[in-house]
VOPAGU-2260 file (C-alpha; in pm, 1 decimal, decimal comma):
REM VOPAGU-2260
SITE   aa  ch    i         X         Y         Z
SITE  MET   A    0    1757,8   -3440,3     117,2
SITE  THR   A    1    1671,2   -3311,0     463,9
SITE  ASN   A    2    1368,2   -3425,8     661,1
SITE  LEU   A    3    1199,9   -3094,6     587,0
SITE  GLU   A    4    1253,7   -3130,8     213,6
SITE  ALA   A    5    1123,8   -3487,5     224,1
SITE  LEU   A    6     813,9   -3377,9     416,1
SITE  LEU   A    7     743,2   -3095,6     171,2
SITE  LYS   A    8     795,8   -3323,6    -130,3
SITE  THR   A    9     562,3   -3588,1      14,6
SITE  THR   A   10     295,4   -3324,8      84,5
SITE  VAL   A   11     315,8   -3174,7    -264,3
SITE  ASP   A   12     314,1   -3519,3    -427,8
SITE  GLU   A   13       1,4   -3617,5    -231,9
SITE  LEU   A   14    -177,3   -3293,3    -326,4
SITE  ASP   A   15     -81,6   -3349,0    -690,0
SITE  ARG   A   16    -240,5   -3694,3    -669,5
SITE  LEU   A   17    -558,1   -3566,8    -500,3
SITE  LEU   A   18    -623,3   -3247,5    -698,3
SITE  THR   A   19    -758,8   -3376,6   -1025,3
SITE  ALA   A   20   -1039,3   -3267,6   -1255,3
SITE  LYS   A   21   -1265,0   -3501,9   -1056,2
SITE  SER   A   22   -1189,9   -3293,8    -745,2
SITE  VAL   A   23   -1288,2   -2968,9    -916,5
SITE  LEU   A   24   -1597,0   -3116,0   -1083,3
SITE  GLY   A   25   -1829,8   -3247,0    -813,9
SITE  ASP   A   26   -2045,8   -3555,4    -849,9
SITE  PRO   A   27   -2340,2   -3491,0   -1083,5
SITE  ILE   A   28   -2680,1   -3451,5    -918,0
SITE  ASP   A   29   -2962,5   -3589,0   -1136,4
SITE  ARG   A   30   -3327,6   -3495,0   -1075,8
SITE  ASP   A   31   -3618,5   -3522,8   -1320,8
SITE  GLY   A   32   -3407,1   -3504,5   -1635,6
SITE  ILE   A   33   -3190,5   -3218,9   -1507,5
SITE  THR   A   34   -2827,3   -3263,4   -1411,4
SITE  VAL   A   35   -2633,8   -3021,7   -1190,0
SITE  ILE   A   36   -2254,2   -3050,6   -1167,9
SITE  PRO   A   37   -2091,5   -2834,9    -897,5
SITE  LEU   A   38   -1760,2   -2661,2    -970,5
SITE  VAL   A   39   -1515,7   -2558,5    -699,0
SITE  SER   A   40   -1187,0   -2372,0    -681,0
SITE  PHE   A   41    -886,3   -2490,4    -479,4
SITE  GLY   A   42    -606,9   -2272,9    -342,4
SITE  PHE   A   43    -303,6   -2380,3    -141,6
SITE  GLY   A   44      14,8   -2218,5     -19,4
SITE  PHE   A   45     329,7   -2353,9     143,5
SITE  ALA   A   46     627,6   -2215,0     327,7
SITE  ALA   A   47     930,0   -2394,7     463,4
SITE  GLY   A   48    1250,9   -2297,9     633,6
SITE  ASP   A   49    1556,1   -2480,2     762,4
SITE  ARG   A   50    1850,8   -2353,9     962,3
SITE  SER   A   51    2193,3   -2509,8     968,0
SITE  GLY   A   52    2138,0   -2647,4    1320,2
SITE  GLY   A   53    1862,0   -2873,3    1196,8
SITE  ASN   A   54    1585,5   -2649,9    1329,5
SITE  GLY   A   55    1319,6   -2574,4    1074,4
SITE  GLY   A   56     955,3   -2558,6    1010,5
SITE  ILE   A   57     685,2   -2585,1     755,3
SITE  GLY   A   58     348,9   -2418,8     718,7
SITE  ALA   A   59      61,7   -2464,4     482,3
SITE  GLY   A   60    -283,2   -2330,8     423,2
SITE  GLY   A   61    -555,9   -2391,9     177,8
SITE  GLY   A   62    -917,0   -2361,3      93,8
SITE  VAL   A   63   -1194,8   -2475,3    -131,8
SITE  LYS   A   64   -1484,3   -2256,7    -244,7
SITE  PRO   A   65   -1780,6   -2308,2    -475,3
SITE  VAL   A   66   -1758,9   -2105,6    -795,1
SITE  ALA   A   67   -2032,4   -2230,9   -1027,7
SITE  ALA   A   68   -2263,2   -2511,7   -1129,6
SITE  ILE   A   69   -2306,8   -2664,3   -1474,5
SITE  ILE   A   70   -2676,5   -2716,9   -1549,4
SITE  LEU   A   71   -2780,7   -2967,9   -1816,8
SITE  ASP   A   72   -3149,9   -2979,7   -1908,2
SITE  LYS   A   73   -3379,5   -3007,2   -2211,1
SITE  ASN   A   74   -3282,0   -2652,9   -2315,0
SITE  GLY   A   75   -2910,9   -2734,6   -2330,7
SITE  VAL   A   76   -2615,7   -2660,9   -2106,8
SITE  ARG   A   77   -2543,5   -2345,9   -1908,7
SITE  ILE   A   78   -2316,0   -2238,2   -1627,1
SITE  GLU   A   79   -2459,8   -2061,2   -1325,0
SITE  SER   A   80   -2187,0   -1861,6   -1152,8
SITE  VAL   A   81   -2167,2   -1801,7    -779,5
SITE  GLN   A   82   -2183,8   -1421,5    -763,0
SITE  ASP   A   83   -2082,1   -1375,8    -399,8
SITE  ALA   A   84   -1786,9   -1560,0    -246,3
SITE  THR   A   85   -1986,5   -1616,5      72,9
SITE  THR   A   86   -2271,8   -1787,1    -113,1
SITE  SER   A   87   -2258,9   -2159,3     -67,9
SITE  LEU   A   88   -2298,8   -2404,4    -352,7
SITE  ALA   A   89   -2605,0   -2535,5    -172,9
SITE  HIS   A   90   -2771,9   -2196,7    -230,8
SITE  VAL   A   91   -2688,5   -2208,0    -602,0
SITE  ILE   A   92   -2835,3   -2555,6    -632,6
SITE  ALA   A   93   -3141,2   -2459,4    -426,2
SITE  ASP   A   94   -3203,5   -2147,0    -636,6
SITE  THR   A   95   -3170,9   -2346,8    -957,9
SITE  ALA   A   96   -3403,4   -2617,6    -828,8
SITE  THR   A   97   -3658,2   -2354,1    -722,1
SITE  GLY   A   98   -3654,5   -2200,6   -1069,6
SITE  ILE   A   99   -3704,8   -2541,2   -1227,5
SITE  VAL   A  100   -3999,0   -2620,6   -1000,0
SITE  GLU   A  101   -4157,0   -2280,0   -1068,9
SITE  ARG   A  102   -4124,8   -2324,4   -1447,5
SITE  ARG   A  103   -4273,8   -2673,2   -1429,8
SITE  ALA   A  104   -4560,6   -2549,6   -1210,6
SITE  ALA   A  105   -4632,9   -2267,1   -1456,6
SITE  ARG   A  106   -4626,9   -2512,9   -1747,5
SITE  THR   A  107   -4858,5   -2754,8   -1563,7
SITE  ALA   A  108   -5100,3   -2471,1   -1481,6
SITE  GLY   A  109   -5111,8   -2378,0   -1850,9
SITE  GLY   A  110   -4897,1   -2068,7   -1810,6
SITE  ALA   A  111   -4634,5   -1977,0   -2066,4
SITE  GLU   A  112   -4280,3   -2054,8   -1961,4
SITE  LYS   A  113   -4048,4   -1754,1   -1969,3
SITE  PRO   A  114   -3726,8   -1797,2   -2166,0
SITE  SER   A  115   -3422,0   -1812,2   -1941,2
SITE  ASP   A  116   -3172,6   -1524,8   -1940,5
């Protein structure tokens, strides 16, 4: 096995170890009986080349992007999808939290809570 092959194998083995379901499912965020679990998508690509003179190279690229959040509350479980790839997961969580606060405020003020879509 050449040095390049060994480097590529080590890199792929390490990614295989790191990219687990725990990596895709973020740590749950618990607030007032509501749990939000962020979901992300990973993508990676590799290229390698080696010439007979021992000259070679390797390149890699990757990314992680938020795709959705699992919401668990008294009404059950639902998934809120990230509609726009440029929207950050923080916006999804903030929007969900805002909706929860608004529903609670309406309930406290005696208003009827709207059913969720």
